[in-house]
C-alpha positions, 0 to 999 in steps of 0.5 A: 489816511493809512488804509491798513487801519481799516483792514481786518488783518491789521488787528489780528483778525483772519478771514476763513471760509467753509465751502460745500461744493456740488459734487458728482459721485466718483467723478474727481475731475468735476469735483476738483473743478468745483473745489477750485472755483470756490477756492478762487471765490474765497481768495477774492474775498480775502480769506486765508483758509478754505475748508472743503467736505470730507472725501470731497474729491471723490464724494463720500458715498462711493462705498466699495468703489473706494477699492477701485484703482481707477477711482483712486488714480483719478483722485490723485489727478484731481488733487494734482489740479488743486495743488497746481491751482493753489500756486496762484491763490493766496490762501491755504486749502483743506480738501478731503481725499481717499489716499493709499499709504503702504497698501492701506487706505485712509480717509484723509484731509490734505492741506495745500498752499502755494503749490505745495502739500503742507501735510496729510491728516488721516481720520482718527475715528471711523464710525461703523454703526447705524448707516456708517460702514467706514471700517469696511473701506478705510483704516484709522490713523492709528494703523499708519506705520509712517509719519511721512509719505511721498505724495505727487512727488512731494515729501509730506508729513502724515498723521493726525498730530499736525498744526499748520502755522501761518508765518506772517500771522503766528496767532493763526495756527490750525488743526484738522480733524475729520467728521466723527473725530469731533463726535467722540468723548475726547476729540483730537482737536482738544489736544491740538488746542492745548498744543497751540491751535487757535483754529480747528477745522472739521471736514465732514460728510455728515448725513442729515436726519431729523434733529441732527442740525441742532446737535451739530450746532451744540457739538461745534459750539461746545468744542469751540468754547471748551478749547477757546478756539474757532471751529470750522465745520463743513458738511457734504451737500448736493450731489452725494448719493441718496441711495440710503441717506440724505444730505443738507450741506450744513456749514458752520463757523463758531468762535469760542461758543459764538456763531459767526456764520452758518450756511443755508441747508438743502441748497441746490448748488455749491455754496461758501460762507465766511467768518472773521476770526478774532485771533487776539481774543482767543489768545487773550482768553487762553492767557487769562484762563490759567486752567488752560495752561494747567491742562497743557501740563497735565496732558503734556504726553499728548501735546508733545506729539504735535508737529508744526508745519509753517506756511506763508501766504500773502495777507491782503493788507493792501485791500480795503477789507473791513470786518464782515462779522457783527460787532454790536454797538452795545456789548453789554446789551444784546441786540436781539429782543429775546436775549435782551429780556433774558439778560435783563431778567438775569441781571436784575435777579442777581442784584436782588439775590445779592442784596437779599443775602447781604441783608440776611447776613448783616441782620438788617431789615431796612435800607436807606437810599438816596433818590435823585429822580435820575437813572441809577438811583431809580434802578437801585430803588427797583432792586431794593423793592424786589429784595423786600418782596423776596424777604417778605418785608414791607416796602416801607422798610425802604427809607428813601430820601430825595434831597434837593440842592441848589441845582435840582430841577423841578423835573427830577424832583417831581420824578423822585417823588412820583417814583417813591410813591409808586414803589411804596417805600417810606418817602422823605424829602430833605432840603440840603441847602441850609446845611450846605450854606453852613458848610460853605460858611465854615469853609469861607467859600465865596458862595456863602457871601453871595458870590456865584462861584460854582467850583468843585468845592461848591459841587462836592459840598452838596454831594457830601451833605447828601452822603452824610445824611444817608449814613447818619440816617442809616445809623439812626434807623439800624439800616444800611445805605444802598449805593447807586453808582454804576460801572461806567461812572467808576471806570471814568472816575465820574464820581466824588470820592467818599460820597454817594455815587462812590461810597455806601454800605452795599452797591447793587449797581457796582458792575452794571454799566450805564447802557445796561441800566437804561435797558434794565429800567426800560425792561421793568417798565415794559414788563409792567412790574410796578403798574401802569403809573409806575411804568410811565414814571420810569419812561420819564426817567429814561427820557431825562438827560443825565446830569449831576445837577450840582451847578445852577443854571443862569436863573439860579435854579434848574429849568423845568424841562430845559437842558441842565447847566451840566450835561454829563456826556458833555464832559466824559463823552457818550456813554454808548461809546465809553461803555464800548471802550470799557468792555474791550479794554477791561474784558480783553485788554485790547490796545487802543488801535483795535478798540478804535477799529472795532468801534468804527466797525460797529458804528458804521451805517447799519445798511453796510453790514449784518445787523441783528434783527430788532436791534435798537437804532443808536442815537448817533453815527460816529466817525473815526475822529469822534471815536478817537477823541472819546477813546482818548478821554476814556483811556486818560481817565481810566488809566491815569486819574481814577484808579485811587477811587476804585481801590476802595469801593464797597461790596457789590455783586458782579453780574456779567462776564464783561468784568467788574472793577472791584479791587477784590475781583476782576481789576487790581491795579496801582493807583499811581500808574501812567497812561503813557503807553495807551496815549502813545498808541492812540496818537498813532491811529489815523485821524 
């Protein structure tokens, strides 16, 4: 097996490190050794970049000692040690140092790799308020009269408008700013992102006061989100002078608003954190967000100032280097219980509000819905009930119909009856078998003559009869038909063209995947929104195996509590895997190899990686062979066989940023395209 598949660098990830070394004030030799020690740790862990705090080689709290030649000369000696050490380390380092340039002192970040100084970035904004007096010792970047300097015998680019690009991974382009630079209304990193930087680095010596830690999180999170970038934030810690300030050594790594890593605060010794940045995710989001390119054009004057410095470090592709970041098994469903409840609350209310608006705008006060006793129709019925409450209409305005057919089990029929009762809708039961027999006779189908021929015609006659009844009942009662089919079924084409799981007047579940619907129903049950009895019914629905119930069992009817003759996941694969495939294919357009790698990373033993506290354990573990097999099912059905069904779906609300498949919204594709490129790439994934 090709080990490179299991290496994060093979899939456009990059490991980065943020370090906070213990320092000694005005002791550059000691500080250099701590920096080098942590840099070696970063290299051992496969990082390609390690960032260190502001003025880390001297310490930030030197005050007027910065104007002492002995200290400044010692900083140069310490920097020379770091540069020399970098010649044997396969990563770039960013260290902070006070540097003299043409009789002017600057607070600088020095970028080093492979024994070379790649560039020097002076601080743009110097705080001179509160406890800060940087303008007493330093000059801002704008005061520089040159854009190149000689440093340790090397000719080096100098200035804040620099981007450093890794030659063997061009998506890895980083920019450096220093502390206060990110606290201003328009940080330099904003322009750097527009100029192509995907990783933004901040060398900080931010002192700690009450509430500042949370504000740092807000700053870094928002800047990474706004710039569609990763943001690395360092902070000085143990060893800085506490004459008038205190230090907590907080380090942060964010990616597009999501926290990847955070250090403990107030640690007694040096420490380092790591994060695996998804460079492709950032690139894709910038491509999709067309206003990003519009911003580049609007700010072209600032963007054009940037210079690109290229460098090369060997990527550790020969190592077994799995992801260290969390990949959630259920991307549509937060693992954290509190966030999951928030998600369910919001999705449910979006669906309800959308249905309320549709009923008001259409002038209808009644809805017709088919209730099977299964998961999707259960949730759609719950949405209808809440919508009637919002409209101050009786729930009896919900005209619910359960329509048993040839394979309806006693279990689902019982659940449908109980569900309609506890919801308080107007409940009806229509046996569709007589009308189906008539249709089969009209078709000349063998089943009408007693033969056990359970083909697609036999199945679709039942689905079609149910749909025909619902639409005519809606006509009869001046109502609209509420659809029940979900996003997962639509993605896989697991719906019959023109019938209930495909066609309706309005589909409240249109952009809700199966895994999320399951949690929505459980959330309604757990929050006891329809009473104790109703919650018991919902739990029973959740425990029912998903089946279309269109083909009878061997005895000619569905079994009471046994396995149905048809189990949906036996045909299309586990929904928990297929929803994962859907999310990363639809939301980011990732190729099969990356989707498989992410899936493999997510479905390994939880003990092997960082998993969220309180996360629900999955039913199964999936090896790469199972992941590849089910990804193949998804790709073929999604790209080759199902688009014609998605091209004419009814209206329905988009509920999440995971995307929808509406031809009027997130997904517009030809109905007759090929799946060849996806299947070819899938075939190259090792077994």
